[in-house]
Biotite code that builds the C-alpha atoms (Angstrom):
import biotite.structure as struc

atoms = struc.array([
    struc.Atom([14.528, -26.095, 30.966], chain_id="A", res_id=1, res_name="MET", atom_name="CA", element="C"),
    struc.Atom([10.760, -26.857, 31.398], chain_id="A", res_id=2, res_name="PRO", atom_name="CA", element="C"),
    struc.Atom([10.322, -29.610, 34.435], chain_id="A", res_id=3, res_name="GLY", atom_name="CA", element="C"),
    struc.Atom([6.893, -31.246, 35.182], chain_id="A", res_id=4, res_name="PRO", atom_name="CA", element="C"),
    struc.Atom([3.998, -29.781, 37.541], chain_id="A", res_id=5, res_name="ASN", atom_name="CA", element="C"),
    struc.Atom([2.042, -33.141, 37.915], chain_id="A", res_id=6, res_name="PHE", atom_name="CA", element="C"),
    struc.Atom([2.987, -36.283, 38.767], chain_id="A", res_id=7, res_name="PHE", atom_name="CA", element="C"),
    struc.Atom([1.538, -39.927, 38.462], chain_id="A", res_id=8, res_name="ILE", atom_name="CA", element="C"),
    struc.Atom([1.991, -42.153, 41.926], chain_id="A", res_id=9, res_name="VAL", atom_name="CA", element="C"),
    struc.Atom([0.192, -45.144, 42.824], chain_id="A", res_id=10, res_name="GLY", atom_name="CA", element="C"),
    struc.Atom([0.451, -48.607, 43.749], chain_id="A", res_id=11, res_name="ALA", atom_name="CA", element="C"),
    struc.Atom([0.747, -51.589, 41.463], chain_id="A", res_id=12, res_name="PRO", atom_name="CA", element="C"),
    struc.Atom([-2.180, -52.402, 39.160], chain_id="A", res_id=13, res_name="LYS", atom_name="CA", element="C"),
    struc.Atom([-4.234, -49.486, 39.783], chain_id="A", res_id=14, res_name="CYS", atom_name="CA", element="C"),
    struc.Atom([-4.087, -47.855, 36.776], chain_id="A", res_id=15, res_name="GLY", atom_name="CA", element="C"),
    struc.Atom([-1.321, -45.631, 36.844], chain_id="A", res_id=16, res_name="THR", atom_name="CA", element="C"),
    struc.Atom([-0.184, -46.771, 33.192], chain_id="A", res_id=17, res_name="THR", atom_name="CA", element="C"),
    struc.Atom([-3.972, -46.172, 31.268], chain_id="A", res_id=18, res_name="ALA", atom_name="CA", element="C"),
    struc.Atom([-3.868, -42.795, 32.989], chain_id="A", res_id=19, res_name="LEU", atom_name="CA", element="C"),
    struc.Atom([-0.527, -41.772, 31.533], chain_id="A", res_id=20, res_name="TYR", atom_name="CA", element="C"),
    struc.Atom([-1.323, -43.040, 28.060], chain_id="A", res_id=21, res_name="GLU", atom_name="CA", element="C"),
    struc.Atom([-4.811, -40.880, 28.070], chain_id="A", res_id=22, res_name="TYR", atom_name="CA", element="C"),
    struc.Atom([-3.279, -37.878, 29.390], chain_id="A", res_id=23, res_name="LEU", atom_name="CA", element="C"),
    struc.Atom([-0.079, -38.513, 26.516], chain_id="A", res_id=24, res_name="ASN", atom_name="CA", element="C"),
    struc.Atom([-2.738, -38.394, 23.993], chain_id="A", res_id=25, res_name="ALA", atom_name="CA", element="C"),
    struc.Atom([-4.003, -34.952, 24.643], chain_id="A", res_id=26, res_name="HIS", atom_name="CA", element="C"),
    struc.Atom([-2.479, -32.251, 22.614], chain_id="A", res_id=27, res_name="PRO", atom_name="CA", element="C"),
    struc.Atom([-1.971, -29.941, 25.980], chain_id="A", res_id=28, res_name="ASP", atom_name="CA", element="C"),
    struc.Atom([-0.582, -32.544, 27.641], chain_id="A", res_id=29, res_name="ILE", atom_name="CA", element="C"),
    struc.Atom([3.353, -33.739, 27.861], chain_id="A", res_id=30, res_name="PHE", atom_name="CA", element="C"),
    struc.Atom([4.657, -36.933, 29.084], chain_id="A", res_id=31, res_name="MET", atom_name="CA", element="C"),
    struc.Atom([7.665, -37.822, 28.883], chain_id="A", res_id=32, res_name="PRO", atom_name="CA", element="C"),
    struc.Atom([8.792, -41.138, 26.772], chain_id="A", res_id=33, res_name="ILE", atom_name="CA", element="C"),
    struc.Atom([10.151, -42.280, 29.753], chain_id="A", res_id=34, res_name="GLN", atom_name="CA", element="C"),
    struc.Atom([7.726, -43.496, 32.399], chain_id="A", res_id=35, res_name="LYS", atom_name="CA", element="C"),
    struc.Atom([9.035, -43.982, 35.897], chain_id="A", res_id=36, res_name="GLU", atom_name="CA", element="C"),
    struc.Atom([12.408, -42.143, 35.805], chain_id="A", res_id=37, res_name="PRO", atom_name="CA", element="C"),
    struc.Atom([12.219, -41.822, 39.468], chain_id="A", res_id=38, res_name="HIS", atom_name="CA", element="C"),
    struc.Atom([14.192, -38.330, 40.210], chain_id="A", res_id=39, res_name="PHE", atom_name="CA", element="C"),
    struc.Atom([12.635, -37.897, 43.271], chain_id="A", res_id=40, res_name="PHE", atom_name="CA", element="C"),
    struc.Atom([12.372, -40.196, 46.547], chain_id="A", res_id=41, res_name="GLY", atom_name="CA", element="C"),
    struc.Atom([15.980, -39.912, 47.311], chain_id="A", res_id=42, res_name="THR", atom_name="CA", element="C"),
    struc.Atom([15.365, -42.474, 50.039], chain_id="A", res_id=43, res_name="ASP", atom_name="CA", element="C"),
    struc.Atom([14.572, -45.235, 47.438], chain_id="A", res_id=44, res_name="LEU", atom_name="CA", element="C"),
    struc.Atom([17.774, -46.742, 46.102], chain_id="A", res_id=45, res_name="THR", atom_name="CA", element="C"),
    struc.Atom([18.649, -49.688, 43.411], chain_id="A", res_id=46, res_name="GLY", atom_name="CA", element="C"),
    struc.Atom([19.099, -49.663, 39.983], chain_id="A", res_id=47, res_name="GLY", atom_name="CA", element="C"),
    struc.Atom([15.580, -48.690, 38.399], chain_id="A", res_id=48, res_name="ARG", atom_name="CA", element="C"),
    struc.Atom([15.797, -45.599, 40.933], chain_id="A", res_id=49, res_name="PHE", atom_name="CA", element="C"),
    struc.Atom([19.615, -44.407, 39.754], chain_id="A", res_id=50, res_name="ASP", atom_name="CA", element="C"),
    struc.Atom([18.809, -43.938, 36.305], chain_id="A", res_id=51, res_name="LEU", atom_name="CA", element="C"),
    struc.Atom([17.714, -40.665, 36.251], chain_id="A", res_id=52, res_name="TYR", atom_name="CA", element="C"),
    struc.Atom([19.213, -38.960, 39.839], chain_id="A", res_id=53, res_name="ARG", atom_name="CA", element="C"),
    struc.Atom([21.390, -36.377, 38.017], chain_id="A", res_id=54, res_name="ASP", atom_name="CA", element="C"),
    struc.Atom([19.199, -33.271, 37.362], chain_id="A", res_id=55, res_name="GLU", atom_name="CA", element="C"),
    struc.Atom([19.945, -32.248, 34.069], chain_id="A", res_id=56, res_name="ALA", atom_name="CA", element="C"),
    struc.Atom([19.113, -35.799, 32.403], chain_id="A", res_id=57, res_name="ARG", atom_name="CA", element="C"),
    struc.Atom([15.945, -35.785, 34.504], chain_id="A", res_id=58, res_name="TYR", atom_name="CA", element="C"),
    struc.Atom([14.673, -32.512, 33.057], chain_id="A", res_id=59, res_name="LEU", atom_name="CA", element="C"),
    struc.Atom([16.233, -33.615, 29.214], chain_id="A", res_id=60, res_name="SER", atom_name="CA", element="C"),
    struc.Atom([13.165, -35.827, 29.192], chain_id="A", res_id=61, res_name="LEU", atom_name="CA", element="C"),
    struc.Atom([10.684, -32.775, 29.242], chain_id="A", res_id=62, res_name="PHE", atom_name="CA", element="C"),
    struc.Atom([13.174, -30.720, 26.253], chain_id="A", res_id=63, res_name="ASN", atom_name="CA", element="C"),
    struc.Atom([9.838, -31.500, 23.594], chain_id="A", res_id=64, res_name="GLU", atom_name="CA", element="C"),
    struc.Atom([7.144, -29.834, 26.029], chain_id="A", res_id=65, res_name="ALA", atom_name="CA", element="C"),
    struc.Atom([5.792, -27.175, 24.221], chain_id="A", res_id=66, res_name="ARG", atom_name="CA", element="C"),
    struc.Atom([4.725, -23.627, 25.502], chain_id="A", res_id=67, res_name="ASP", atom_name="CA", element="C"),
    struc.Atom([1.197, -23.934, 27.258], chain_id="A", res_id=68, res_name="GLY", atom_name="CA", element="C"),
    struc.Atom([1.528, -27.831, 27.764], chain_id="A", res_id=69, res_name="GLN", atom_name="CA", element="C"),
    struc.Atom([0.533, -28.816, 31.250], chain_id="A", res_id=70, res_name="ALA", atom_name="CA", element="C"),
    struc.Atom([3.877, -31.295, 31.843], chain_id="A", res_id=71, res_name="ILE", atom_name="CA", element="C"),
    struc.Atom([3.820, -34.379, 33.934], chain_id="A", res_id=72, res_name="GLY", atom_name="CA", element="C"),
    struc.Atom([5.419, -37.912, 34.540], chain_id="A", res_id=73, res_name="GLU", atom_name="CA", element="C"),
    struc.Atom([4.460, -41.151, 36.797], chain_id="A", res_id=74, res_name="GLY", atom_name="CA", element="C"),
    struc.Atom([6.681, -42.719, 38.757], chain_id="A", res_id=75, res_name="SER", atom_name="CA", element="C"),
    struc.Atom([4.444, -45.374, 40.981], chain_id="A", res_id=76, res_name="VAL", atom_name="CA", element="C"),
    struc.Atom([7.243, -45.504, 43.849], chain_id="A", res_id=77, res_name="TRP", atom_name="CA", element="C"),
    struc.Atom([6.542, -42.020, 44.394], chain_id="A", res_id=78, res_name="TYR", atom_name="CA", element="C"),
    struc.Atom([3.671, -43.381, 46.600], chain_id="A", res_id=79, res_name="LEU", atom_name="CA", element="C"),
    struc.Atom([6.344, -45.321, 49.168], chain_id="A", res_id=80, res_name="TYR", atom_name="CA", element="C"),
    struc.Atom([8.992, -42.891, 49.144], chain_id="A", res_id=81, res_name="SER", atom_name="CA", element="C"),
    struc.Atom([9.082, -41.182, 52.603], chain_id="A", res_id=82, res_name="LYS", atom_name="CA", element="C"),
    struc.Atom([10.992, -38.339, 50.631], chain_id="A", res_id=83, res_name="LEU", atom_name="CA", element="C"),
    struc.Atom([9.633, -37.902, 47.465], chain_id="A", res_id=84, res_name="ALA", atom_name="CA", element="C"),
    struc.Atom([6.453, -36.094, 48.248], chain_id="A", res_id=85, res_name="ALA", atom_name="CA", element="C"),
    struc.Atom([9.136, -33.055, 50.100], chain_id="A", res_id=86, res_name="HIS", atom_name="CA", element="C"),
    struc.Atom([11.353, -32.782, 47.094], chain_id="A", res_id=87, res_name="GLU", atom_name="CA", element="C"),
    struc.Atom([8.355, -32.086, 44.569], chain_id="A", res_id=88, res_name="ILE", atom_name="CA", element="C"),
    struc.Atom([7.171, -29.799, 46.959], chain_id="A", res_id=89, res_name="HIS", atom_name="CA", element="C"),
    struc.Atom([11.087, -28.244, 46.562], chain_id="A", res_id=90, res_name="ALA", atom_name="CA", element="C"),
    struc.Atom([10.932, -28.351, 42.896], chain_id="A", res_id=91, res_name="PHE", atom_name="CA", element="C"),
    struc.Atom([7.958, -26.786, 42.300], chain_id="A", res_id=92, res_name="ASP", atom_name="CA", element="C"),
    struc.Atom([5.258, -25.321, 45.266], chain_id="A", res_id=93, res_name="PRO", atom_name="CA", element="C"),
    struc.Atom([2.768, -25.763, 42.869], chain_id="A", res_id=94, res_name="ASN", atom_name="CA", element="C"),
    struc.Atom([2.573, -28.833, 41.673], chain_id="A", res_id=95, res_name="ALA", atom_name="CA", element="C"),
    struc.Atom([0.150, -31.438, 41.492], chain_id="A", res_id=96, res_name="ARG", atom_name="CA", element="C"),
    struc.Atom([0.321, -35.110, 42.623], chain_id="A", res_id=97, res_name="ILE", atom_name="CA", element="C"),
    struc.Atom([-2.404, -37.869, 41.154], chain_id="A", res_id=98, res_name="ILE", atom_name="CA", element="C"),
    struc.Atom([-2.387, -40.196, 43.742], chain_id="A", res_id=99, res_name="ILE", atom_name="CA", element="C"),
    struc.Atom([-4.053, -44.077, 42.087], chain_id="A", res_id=100, res_name="MET", atom_name="CA", element="C"),
    struc.Atom([-5.023, -46.294, 44.444], chain_id="A", res_id=101, res_name="LEU", atom_name="CA", element="C"),
    struc.Atom([-7.151, -50.011, 44.571], chain_id="A", res_id=102, res_name="ARG", atom_name="CA", element="C"),
    struc.Atom([-8.563, -52.476, 46.831], chain_id="A", res_id=103, res_name="ASP", atom_name="CA", element="C"),
    struc.Atom([-5.470, -54.536, 47.557], chain_id="A", res_id=104, res_name="PRO", atom_name="CA", element="C"),
    struc.Atom([-7.196, -57.692, 47.598], chain_id="A", res_id=105, res_name="VAL", atom_name="CA", element="C"),
    struc.Atom([-8.262, -57.142, 44.158], chain_id="A", res_id=106, res_name="GLN", atom_name="CA", element="C"),
    struc.Atom([-4.685, -55.234, 43.305], chain_id="A", res_id=107, res_name="MET", atom_name="CA", element="C"),
    struc.Atom([-2.976, -58.443, 44.481], chain_id="A", res_id=108, res_name="LEU", atom_name="CA", element="C"),
    struc.Atom([-5.215, -60.951, 42.346], chain_id="A", res_id=109, res_name="TYR", atom_name="CA", element="C"),
    struc.Atom([-4.392, -58.687, 38.847], chain_id="A", res_id=110, res_name="SER", atom_name="CA", element="C"),
    struc.Atom([-0.645, -58.957, 40.516], chain_id="A", res_id=111, res_name="LEU", atom_name="CA", element="C"),
    struc.Atom([-0.857, -62.509, 40.459], chain_id="A", res_id=112, res_name="TYR", atom_name="CA", element="C"),
    struc.Atom([-2.256, -62.935, 37.079], chain_id="A", res_id=113, res_name="ARG", atom_name="CA", element="C"),
    struc.Atom([0.438, -60.791, 35.517], chain_id="A", res_id=114, res_name="GLN", atom_name="CA", element="C"),
    struc.Atom([2.793, -62.924, 37.246], chain_id="A", res_id=115, res_name="PHE", atom_name="CA", element="C"),
])
């Protein structure tokens, strides 16, 4: 079963969803329909983090990836996890992590406007 070889993580309102959508539009890149499955980061707990903790269920997100495609996923909370980077490395030592950051003051204004 194929699995991701790159990950998008980041703070809220930093463009992770935009990057996810741009990459998803590229024919040589596969992004699953489920953004933010949060399989890694077992120190993160709560409803949103438990949906894809089963490895077979998580890997099923990537079943439609074709040979030769880069395979990615975007789970922003990996940035806040103390374990996610180690767990990703254990899963695939060659995996790449794209970290999206933003000036915290500007991020807060954007987050405030969203809510």
